[in-house]
C-alpha positions in Angstrom: 10.3 -19.7 -3.2 7.6 -16.9 -3.1 7.6 -14.0 -0.8 5.1 -11.6 0.5 5.6 -7.9 0.1 4.1 -5.0 2.6 4.2 -2.5 -0.5 5.2 -1.9 -3.9 8.4 -0.2 -4.2 11.9 -0.8 -5.3 12.7 -3.8 -7.3 8.7 -4.6 -7.3 7.6 -1.1 -8.6 10.8 -1.7 -11.1 9.2 -5.1 -12.1 5.7 -3.6 -12.6 6.9 -0.9 -14.8 9.0 -2.8 -17.0 6.4 -5.6 -18.1 4.9 -4.9 -21.3 1.6 -7.0 -20.6 -0.6 -7.7 -17.1 -3.4 -9.4 -16.7 -6.6 -8.9 -14.4 -8.5 -11.8 -12.7 -12.5 -11.3 -11.3 -15.3 -12.9 -10.6 -18.9 -12.2 -9.7 -20.2 -13.5 -6.4 -22.6 -16.0 -8.2 -21.2 -19.6 -7.9 -22.3 -20.1 -11.6 -21.2 -16.3 -12.8 -18.3 -15.8 -15.6 -14.8 -15.7 -14.2 -13.2 -13.5 -16.1 -9.5 -13.2 -17.1 -8.0 -10.5 -19.3 -4.6 -9.5 -20.9 -3.9 -5.7 -20.8 -1.4 -4.0 -22.8 -0.6 -0.4 -24.3 2.5 1.1 -22.6 1.8 3.7 -20.1 -1.8 2.4 -19.3 -0.9 1.0 -15.7 0.4 3.6 -13.3 1.4 2.7 -9.5 0.2 5.6 -7.3 1.7 4.7 -4.5 3.4 2.1 -2.3 -0.3 -0.1 -2.0 -2.3 1.5 -4.9 -2.5 1.0 -8.8 -4.5 2.2 -11.3 -4.9 1.3 -15.4 -7.0 2.6 -17.7 -10.0 0.5 -19.1 -10.4 0.9 -22.9 -13.2 0.5 -25.0 -13.0 -2.3 -27.7 -14.1 -5.4 -25.3 -16.9 -6.3 -23.0 -17.1 -4.7 -19.5 -16.8 -7.6 -17.2 -14.1 -6.6 -15.0 -15.8 -3.2 -14.4 -19.0 -5.1 -13.9 -17.5 -7.6 -11.1 -15.4 -4.8 -9.5 -18.8 -2.8 -9.1 -20.1 -5.7 -7.7 -17.7 -7.2 -5.1 -14.3 -5.2 -5.6 -12.4 -8.4 -5.9 -9.4 -8.3 -8.3 -6.0 -10.0 -9.0 -3.5 -8.3 -11.0 -0.6 -10.7 -12.4 2.8 -10.0 -14.2 4.5 -12.7 -15.6 8.7 -12.1 -16.9 9.1 -13.3 -20.0 12.7 -12.0 -19.9 15.5 -12.4 -17.4 15.0 -14.0 -14.1 11.8 -15.8 -13.8 9.4 -14.5 -11.8 5.5 -14.1 -11.2 4.1 -11.2 -9.3 0.5 -11.0 -8.1 -1.3 -8.3 -6.5 -4.8 -9.2 -4.7 -6.7 -6.5 -3.9 -9.9 -4.4 -3.8 -10.6 -2.4 -6.8 -12.9 0.5 -7.6 -13.7 1.5 -10.9 -13.8 5.6 -11.6 -15.9 6.8 -14.1 -15.7 9.8 -16.5 -18.2 11.8 -14.5 -16.6 11.2 -11.2 -14.8 14.3 -9.7 -11.6 11.9 -9.4 -11.3 11.5 -12.9 -9.8 14.8 -14.1 -6.6 14.3 -11.3 -6.3 10.4 -12.1 -6.6 10.7 -16.0 -3.2 13.1 -15.9 -1.2 10.2 -14.8 -1.9 8.7 -18.1 -1.4 11.6 -20.6 0.7 9.9 -23.2 -1.9 7.2 -23.8 -5.2 9.0 -23.2 -7.7 9.0 -25.8 -11.7 8.7 -26.5 -11.7 5.3 -25.7 -10.8 5.7 -22.3 -14.0 4.7 -20.2 -13.0 4.0 -16.7 -10.0 4.2 -14.7 -9.4 1.1 -12.6 -7.8 1.8 -9.1 -6.6 -1.1 -7.2 -5.9 -1.0 -3.3 -3.4 -3.7 -3.0 -4.1 -6.3 -0.1 -2.0 -8.9 -0.6 1.4 -8.3 -2.8 3.5 -11.7 -3.3 5.9 -13.4 -6.1 6.4 -16.9 -6.8 9.1 -18.5 -8.9 7.6 -18.3 -12.7 10.0 -21.4 -13.6 7.3 -22.8 -15.8 6.8 -19.3 -17.7 8.6 -19.3 -20.9 11.0 -16.9 -22.6 9.4 -14.8 -25.2 10.9 -11.5 -26.7 8.9 -8.4 -26.7 9.2 -6.8 -30.0 7.0 -3.6 -29.9 3.6 -2.5 -29.1 0.4 -3.1 -31.5 -1.0 0.3 -32.6 -4.5 -0.8 -34.1 -6.4 -0.2 -31.0 -5.1 3.3 -30.2 -5.2 4.2 -34.2 -8.6 2.9 -34.2 -10.2 4.7 -31.1 -8.1 7.9 -31.9 -10.3 8.7 -35.3 -13.6 8.4 -33.1 -14.8 11.8 -31.5 -15.8 11.1 -27.8 -19.7 11.0 -29.2 -18.6 8.5 -31.6 -17.1 6.6 -28.7 -19.9 6.9 -26.7 -22.4 5.7 -29.5 -20.2 2.6 -30.3 -20.5 1.6 -26.6 -24.2 2.0 -26.5 -24.5 -0.3 -29.7 -21.9 -3.0 -28.3 -23.1 -6.2 -26.1 -22.0 -6.6 -22.2 -21.1 -3.3 -21.9 -23.9 -1.8 -19.8 -24.6 -5.0 -18.3 -22.2 -8.1 -17.8 -22.7 -11.6 -19.2 -24.3 -12.4 -15.9 -26.5 -9.3 -15.8 -24.7 -7.1 -13.3 -24.5 -3.3 -14.0 -21.3 -2.7 -15.8 -20.5 0.7 -17.4 -22.7 3.6 -17.0 -24.3 4.1 -20.4 -25.0 6.5 -22.2 -21.4 6.8 -21.3 -21.0 10.0 -19.3 -19.1 12.9 -21.1 -15.3 13.0 -19.9 -15.0 15.3 -16.8 -11.4 16.6 -17.7 
């Protein structure tokens, strides 16, 4: 039986912090727009800021659909599944905002991600929870977590900030989404660390 929660604390916070992967779901306002669902990983790239606010690093390497949708309408859902232990699916429906590298808030927020920060961090997505709920997860299979994949971090660690900015400018669907919505600001702003 599912349950609603007023805040992210105790068991809910521990559950979120213990999961090695989470998913983001967003959509544009246009009925014919592309719905986006993205897996997110890399340990330490999601933090609980307070009882109703989370943040995660938006890295290079893919398109910028999530950021574009959040810029247009702010709607975002984060989801975690228990692949081990008791069955559970947790969702946080919220209002998101993208904090870009030239935003005055960047320097304070990026400190929360010191262990995983790198040149490929292009935005920080802050999610203000509007609805926090869980469901049974009885149909989610058991899967064993083996280890982190290191290719992403290793690949982008070899790039300077300038090289990463040039990479972003050459890639499709970074400055605008698949549906033509504004996504990341290009040229990519220098970091305000």
